[in-house]
GUBA-258186 format. One record per residue: x, y, z of N, C-alpha, C in turn. Coordinates in steps of 0.05 Angstrom, whole numbers, plus 5000, padded with zeros to 4 digits. Each point is the difference from the previous one (the first is absolute). Layout:
BEGIN
XYZXYZXYZ ...
***
This chain:
BEGIN
736914218530501349825019502149844985 499950014973502149884981502850145001 499850245008502950155004501349985026 499249805018501350005029502749944993 501149864980502749954996501750194986 499150244991501250204991502250105021 502550034991502250055018499150315018 499450224987499850195014497550035020 498349785000497949985017501249855024 502249844996501149835021502050185019 501550164980501650215012499650304990 498950145018499250264989502150214993 499350144980502650184991498350274997 501650264996499250244995497950135017 498250084985498050145017498349765018 499449814992499249785015500849915024 502850014999501349965024500250245019 500250244988500150245018496850035014 498149924983497249995015500049855019 500349754997500049785025501950085022 502050104995502250075024498650215010 499050194988499050265013497249885019 498849814987497949965018500249835020 502249835001500949865022500950175023 501550214989501050205022497350125015 498050074979497850165015498549835017 499649734990498349795017501749965027 502950035001501549965026499550225018 498550224996499350205016500750274990 501150044978501250284987497450084983 497850045014497650104982500250274997 501250195009500550264997502350104982 502049855003502550064984501650215012 502150064985502450205008500350214985 499349954972500150214977498149984980 499950264986497850064981500149774976 497349974992499849804981501250034976 501949844986501050054975498449794978 499049765012498549874980496850005010 498449944984497049995008499949785025 498950125019499949835024497449825004 497850014986497549825005500749715000 501449934978500549704995501749895020 502250115009501349895022498549965023 498550235009498549975022497949814998 498849964979498149794993500949715001 502749954993501549775002500749975032 500450185015500750035027497749885016 497950084991497149885013499949704993 500549894978499649724995502349885015 502350085000502349925020499049945026 498950235010499249995028498049765007 498249974980497749825005501149704993 501149974975500749734988502949955002 502150155010502349964997501150074973 502949984995501350124974499649824978 497649924991499649754981499450164970 501949974983499850114976497549864983 499549755005497449914992497550125009 499850055026497750155006499450294990 502750134997499650244988498749994972 501449814985498849974972496949924999 499649835018497149915000498050275009 500950145014498350225011499850234974 502150014984500150174978498249904980 500249744998497849854982497350105006 499349985028497250095008499650274992 502150175003499250294991499850004971 501449854984499550034973497249894990 499049785014497049934994498450225010 500450165020498250225009500150194980 502350094989500450204981498549884973 499949784995498049924977497150065002 499249925025497450065006499850325002 501950135007499150315000500550134972 501149934983499950114973497849874986 498949785005497849894988497650185009 499950065025497650165011500250294986 502450114997500550254990499150004974 501049794981499150004972496849984997 498849815016497450005001498250265006 500850165023498850225003500650224980 502449994990500550204980499249994972 499649734991499249984975497549794998 500549725003497749815003501049795013 497849795003500849755014501749824984 499750024973502249864983502750095002 500150284999502950135001501249925028 498350005022501149925023501049745002 498649784991500849774999502849954982 500050144977502049974986502650115010 499750275010502350105022501149815022 498649875009500949825022501349784990 498949904976501649754989502650114987 500150264989502350054989502450055020 498950145024502350005020500749725014 498149815003500249795012502449824982 499550054974501949864982502450114988 500650275013501850164988502649905012 502249904986502349875012501550215017 500550244987501950175022498850025028 497350004999498550045026500249745017 500149774985500549725017502850045009 501850044988502650015003500750165027 499150304996500850155021498449925031 497849874994498749895024501549785012 502049834986501649825009502550035009 500950244994502950095011499750205023 502150015016500150185022501250254990 497750164995500050254987497750175006 500150245003497750205004497950024983 500949924974498050044974497649845008 499849785015497749825007498050225018 501250085019498450195015499150234986 501650164981499350204986497749964982 500049744989497849964983497349985015 500149865021497549995015499150275006 501850205012499250235005498650214981 501449954974499250134981497249914988 499549775000497149894996498250115019 501050015026498350095020499250314997 502350154991499250284989498250034983 500349874978498450014976497049935008 499749765010497549965014498450155016 501750145022499050225017498950194987 501950134980499250244978497349934987 499849764987497649934987497350015021 500349885021498049985018499350315011 501950155005499050285007499050154978 501149954974498350144978497549934996 499349745008497249894992498050035024 501249995026498150005022500650245017 502150154998500450265015499749965028 500749805015499949965026503050115011 499950125027502150115014502149815005 499249745008501949805003501749914977 498750014979501549944976502550204995 499250235005502150244998502349955022 499549925025501749915017501749794989 498549774987501449784991502050084980 499350184983501750114977502450125015 500150165017502350135015501349785014 498849805010501749835019501549814979 499049904982501049804976502150174986 499550254993502250114981502550105019 499250035027502550095021501449755003 498849745004501549775001501449934973 499050084978501749944972502350205001 499650245007502450165000502449895019 498949885021502549895016501049714988 498949944979501249764986501150094973 498950164988500750104971500350315002 501950135007500450265004498950214979 499949874977499250244973497350005005 498549885012496949995006499350305010 502150095015499750275011499150204981 500449974973499150154982496950034998 499149805008497149964997498650145024 501150075020498650085024498650314995 500950174983498650234993497649974984 500649764980497649944981497149955009 500149855025497749925006498050245010 500950205014498650225009498650144975 501750034981499250134980497949844981 500549785003497749824986497549995014 500049975028497850035018498550264994 501650224998498450284995498850054973 501249864983499150074970499149764988 500149715010498849794986498149845014 499050125026498149835011497450145000 498049954996497250145001499150005027 500150225013499350045026499750285003 498850125027500250245004502650105010 500750234997502550125008500949905027 498150075019500249915032501049704998 498649814989500449705003502749954984 500550164979502749934985502450085020 500150235012501850085021500149835023 498049875010499849805019501549754991 499449924977501849774989502850054999 500950244991502850094999501149975026 498450115022501149995030500449695005 498349854995500049715008502449864988 500450074973502249894985502550135016 500050265004502650075013500749915026 498049935019499849865024501449754996 499349844980500749714998503050044991 501050154984502850024990501650085021 498950185016501850105020500349825022 498149865009500249775017502349784994 500749974976502449874990502450114996 500150244989502550074993501150265021 498250105020500750195018502049895022 499049745008502049875020502549964989 500649904973502549954987501550274998 498850244992501350214997501250105029 498249985021501050055025502349865009 499649704995502349865006502650094990 499750074975502750064983501050255009 498250195007500450265015501849955027 498849845015501449945029502549874996 500949884979502749864999501850144980 498850154984501950164981499950284996 497750105017499950285001498450124978 499049864980499050044973497049874993 498350094998497349884994499749894968 499149755000499649864975498249845007 497649964981498449785005500249734989 502850014987500749714987503049955007 501550054982503149964999501450194989 502749995003501850204992502149864974 498849894985501949874977499250084972 498350225000499350134973502350114985 501750135013502250084982501749814991 501049835014501849764990498549874976 497649955006498749814981499650194971 499350225004499850204977502950024985 501950035016502950014989500649744981 499149765014500749774984498749974975 497350125000498349984976500550224978 501750235006500050234984502950114998 502149875010502850125001500949964969 502350124994500750054974501249714989 500049785015501049734994497349835000 498050095012497749805002498649864974 499549785007498949814976497149935000 498850105023497149975002499349745021 502249865008499349785021501850075023 499549845019501750045027502949954998 501850215008502749944996501050145029 501249845021500750095026501750264995 500150185019501750215003503349914999 500449785014502549884998500049734991 501749974979499649704984500349785020 498149824998500549715016498650085027 498550235008498950045026497050094997 498649834988497350064992498449865022 500449995025498249865020499650205024 498049975011499050165027502150055015 501949805006502250035016502050254996 499850094973502050154991498550284991 497649954990498650234983500250275017 499249985024499750255016502750095006 501949845011502750105007501350124980 499749874970501550114983498850284991 497250015000499050264993501050245017 499949925026500950205025503250044995 501449804995503050035005500750194972 499049944980500850154974499250255001 497450075011499250265000501450185022 500949855021501550165020502950054990 500849834985503050054990499650234981 498250024983500050214980499350265011 498650035024499350245010502050065024 501349805014502050085018499050025028 497849935005498850005025497849785006 499149965023498149835005497250094993 498249814991497550094987497649855013 497850165004497749845008499049824979 497749875005498949784981499050164979 498550235001499150194982501750114986 502450115008501950084988501349844979 500449745006501349814987498550004976 497349945005498049994974500250244983 499950255011500050244987502650024981 502149905015502650034983500049804974 498649755003500149824977497850154975 498050095012497650124985501850244982 501650165015501350234987502149904978 501249775010502349884976498549934984 497749884998498449904978499350224981 498950245010499250214982502650144985 502149995016502650094987500649854977 499949715003500649834975498050044976 497450085009497650044982501150234984 500450225013500850264988502249974984 502249835007502049964982499749854976 498149825000499449904971496849944998 498850174998497150014996498949814979 501550024978499449844977500249705004 502049925016500549735006497649905023 499450205016498049935021497149964989 499450174977497349974988500149734985 502549894986500249744990499449795019 501350065026499749805021497049965008 498450235003497250005009498549874977 500549994973498949904980500749705005 501949945003501249695003498549875023 499850165022498649905025497249954998 498450164985497249994989500049764988 501149934979500549744985499949775020 501550055019500849755020497649995018 498750235007497049945019498249824985 499450064975498349854982501049744989 502449945004501249744987498449755018 500049794984499449745009501549895022 502650104998502049835019499750135027 500849795020499450035030503150075007 501050225004503050065009500449885025 501849815003500449875028501750205016 499949965029501450115018502049795007 499949905022501849805013499049744984 497449944999498749774991499050054973 499649824984498550014975497849794999 497550134988497949824996500849774976 501950114983500549804978501649745011 501650055020501349805011497749815020 498650105014497949905016498249854977 499850094977498349864982500949704996 502749954998500849764999499349795021 498950105021499249825025497450005003 497850184988497350035003498149994975 498249835001498449974977498150224997 498850155023498250244995501650214986 502450015005501750244986500649954972 499749794992500349924970498650164984 497250055014497850184985501250264993 502450105009501050224995501050054970 500449764990500850024970497750124982 497749965010497950134983498250245017 499749985024498850195015501750145018 500850254989501950155011499450334996 501750165008499350284994499550074974 501749864982499750094967497349874994 498649865015497149894989498050205015 500750065027497850185016500150274991 502250094997499950314993498450044972 500449884977498250044977496750015006 499449765019497350005007499650195013 501650125023499350245013499950234987 501350044979500150264983497350014987 499149764984497849974990497250065022 500449895020498150065023499550305004 502650155003499750265005498350164976 500749934978498750104972497049935000 499249725005497549935001498450125025 501250085021498250095021500450345002 501150084983500250314998497750175001 498049904991497450145002499250035032 500849865016499650035030502250145014 501750204984502450085012499250185029 497650115000498950165022500549805027 499049744996500049825022502949885007 501850014976502349825003502350205000 499950255001502550144999501850025021 499149925026501949925021501749814996 498749764989501949754995501850044974 499150194980502050054981502350175011 499250205020502150165014501849845017 499049785011501749865015501949824984 499149914977501749834984502450214985 499150204994502250224991502050065017 499050085025502250065017501849805014 498949734999501849815009502049904975 499350014976501749994975501950175005 499350295002501950235004502249925024 498549945019502149965025502349754997 499049814982501949794997502250084979 498950174976501750094980502350235016 498950145020501950185012502649915014 499349735008502049885018501649784985 499849745001501049814985498149775002 500549814977498449814995500749705016 498449925013499749715010497549864995 499549754995497649914996498250035022 500750005027498450055025499150305003 501750174990499250274998497950074975 500049854979498550024981497049875005 499849805021497749825004497650155008 500050255013497950185003498550064980 501550054976498750094973498849784988 500849735005498649794989497249965017 500050065024497749945019497950234989 501050284996498250184993499049964971 501249874983499249934971497849775001 500049805021498349754998497350094998 498550205013497550014996499250134974 501650174989499850074973500749794979 501749835003500449794985497449774996 499250015027497549814998497850104987 499550295003497950124985500550004971 502850024991500949994970499349724990 500549765015499449734994497149965000 498450125014497349945004498750164972 500850234994499050104977501149874973 502149894998500849824977498349795000 499449915020498449734999496850064993 499150215010497650124996499750014968 502050194990499650024971500149764985 501949795006500049754986497349845004 499050025024497149825004498150134985 500250284996497650134987500649994966 502149874991500849944974500650284987 500850205015500850254988502949964989 500450154978502949994990502350185018 502149844995501950155017500850204982 499950275011500850224986503350014998 500750164979502850054996501050145028 498550165013500950195023501249765019 498249795009500649825022502449854992 500349914973502449864991502550145003 499550244990502650195001501150065033 498050045017500950055029501349765008 498649744999501349765009502249934992 500850074972502349914984502350195010 499450264997502150195005500849965031 498149985016500850025032501149715002 499349814985501249735010502750004987 500950124979503250044986501150145023 499450255006500750185022500949855024 498149865013501049885028501349734997 500749894973501449774999502850024982 500650244993502650004991502150005022 502349884994502249955021501250295005 500150085025501350265009501949995022 499949745012501949915024502449864989 502149995016502649834994498649745018 498449814987499149805015502049815007 502549994982501949775007501350085028 500650245001501750105025498149965023 497250075000498550015020499549695013 499749844976499649695008502949935010 502150074993502749935011500150085030 498850245007500150105029498649835016 497449924987498449805016501349715006 501349954982501249714999502550075024 501450215001502350045016498450005028 497850155005498850015025499549755012 498749814982499249715008502649875009 502150034984502649865006501050105028 500050275008500650075024498549855020 497350035001498349845019500449735005 500549854976500649745003502449975015 502450154993502749995016499250025027 498850265007499250055029498649775016 498349854983498449795015501849735002 502750004989501749785003500449854978 498450054978499649814976502250114979 502349975001502050144987500049884972 499549734993500049934973497950144983 497650025011497950154988500650294997 500950125022501150274998501750054978 501949844999502050054980498949974970 498749794996498249964972498350264994 498750115019498450224996501450244993 502150025014502250234995501349984972 500649744992501249994974497850054977 497749925008497750054983499750344995 500550155019500250295002501550064981 502749965004501750104982499949914972 498849774997499949884971497950174988 498050125016497450144985501450274993 501650105016500950264996502850055010 502149904985502850025008501250285007 498550244998500950205005499450125030 498549815014499450105024502149925019 501350245015502249985016499049875024 497550095013499949845030499349724994 499149884976499349724997503349875006 502350114992502549885002500850015028 499150275015501150015029498049765015 498049964997498649825015500449704994 501149954976500849774993502749945015 502150214998502250005021499249935023 498150125015499749935027499149715003 498349954981498949675005502649814997 501650074980502849804999501650045024 500450215013500750065027499249825022 497350005002498349845019500449694989 500749944977500549724994502549964999 501950135014502749985003502049954974 499150164980501650034973500650294999 501950095015501350285000501150064972 501249834983501150064978497850084980 498149844996497750074982498450265010 500450075027498750205009501250254992 502749985002501450214994499850114970 499649794983499850064970497650194996 497749895017497350144992500250275014 501250045024500250265012501650224980 502149904989501650144983498350074975 498749864987498050044980497950195005 498949995024497850225011501650265001 502650015011501250275001500850094969 500149814983501150114975497350124985 497549875010497950114988498850245013 500550055025499150215016502050075024 501950164994501950065021498550135027 498150124997498450155020498649835021 500349764994498649795021501450025029 498650065021501150035027500449695012 501850015012500749695016501149774986 500350044974501249784984502750005000 501650215006503149985003500249815024 498850045021500249895022499749654997 497949984985499149724994502249894986 500650114975502649934982502549925020 500250195018502550005019499849705014 497649955011499949755014500049764984 499250014977500049774983503249944990 501450254997502949954992501849925023 499350105024501049925022499849715006 497549884998499649725002501049814979 500650134978501649864980502550015001 501050165019503249975002501350244989 498750214985501150224987499850225022 502250005015500250175026500450314988 501850044982500350264991497950144984 498949824984497450144986497650035022 500149885019498050025017500350235013 502450095008500850265014499350224984 500449984976499250254982497150035002 498249814997497249984998499150165027 501049855024498950135024500850305000 502650094991500750294996497850164987 499149924976498050124986497650025014 499549775015497350005016499950265020 502350025010500250265021499850264987 500150014972499850294986497250034990 498049805004497250034991498950205019 497650114993498350175012497149895008 499949905025501350045023502049714997 502350065014502049775004499549775012 500549784990499249745010501949955025 498449995024501449975026501449705001 498349844985501249704997502549984993 500950194980502549974988502250105018 500050165018502150115020500349775017 498149835007500449785015501349734988 499850034970501149804988502750044997 500750244996502750114992501949945026 498850065026501349935022500649735003 498449854994500149695001501949884981 500350124976501249814980503250104996 500350265014502850144997501849875022 
***
């Protein structure tokens, strides 16, 4: 509750705004929709239900997410207890309850909160199915995994693993194992089949989730990729533009209208062309992304945990309890419990496939968060093992020290451009403050952004917009010009510079900028109106 004054919770931006806008549209009656899903649909539909009951209250949404967070803590505790021991279960629950990234994701408008709860439900359901082998637990595994797929699409990779595990890893008669597989299949079909049918009815193509795998794979693997999210068109990394830009660019390249699946296939093929063109660079990128997945740093999206930390006491714990601490404990837990691999191999496989799924695309803290959740029971087991060894007076072996030291160094070296990421977060806070009407605070935050990372062109664009709102067009023009010097590809800035110059009395220079805006792809329609007005 200490974060109520954070600007991006007063004025939503990026995915958060996209989700709430979508949820409001759904709650207004558009429950079926008019086009195939491009983004994971479960979270906006969940918000739509809340809006239908309580109205469009961000506070209610955050409170319900916090309740889900508490439920997730209980589920991971139950899973740890069933899988290892009562002590490990308690430590697992405490670890998740105090884990700052989980606290942060529960408090922002983002699907990571729901995905964490559903992941804990999948783990708990699998553990209970493994120990009690009841048909309703198999159904619950299917239902919870199906819901997770609709919140976190890469969980689709897990759907074939569960039947293999049931058939090979559960001690039951062949008939009962196949019956459990059928119950699991029925549970997951109950969730995903209606979504696939809906997509087919609207787009003519069956898909149990979304059609954005191709663009996302391209963002993470193209020849200029750096491992984190970079929009297809500079400055247009919001839900408002993502789908439209992916479709427009693909159709321009192919020269014809494309279906949603064909757009995804186009970007997938573009990705593999780039990989074949420079396989060595791609392998280096994969190594770099592997380092990023295991790194302590939570890569921000629109919002940053590290900015929220300035407002929140619980998030201060992230200075010591973070992924760079959790992961070494988890690695030791994997080693300490290896003798039980026949019991644990499903959870090893879930962890490995989720790591691979993140590495194959691009790195964001919220995408990496499922890896942390999967590590928690093993980290708790590792911590319990270390405590037991210490309590028994056993000497710490060189092996334990080496594992903890090497993994600790590996997870805590700096691999991200943290200054630029922090600057982006300040910029987004500044944009939110300006949209909420607090121009002085917004301008100060935007100035912090460019002071943190002067090479960030978008920071100058948004500072220019803030000065336009503050009726200082001369200063705005300076910042727009700096932005174009740093990145001439930015769309819409020529028009904004033209406006600033026009309001500053520099009519001829304004005309030149408006004319340049008309040469962009796509051309800025506002520029044509401005030229007809100014001439």
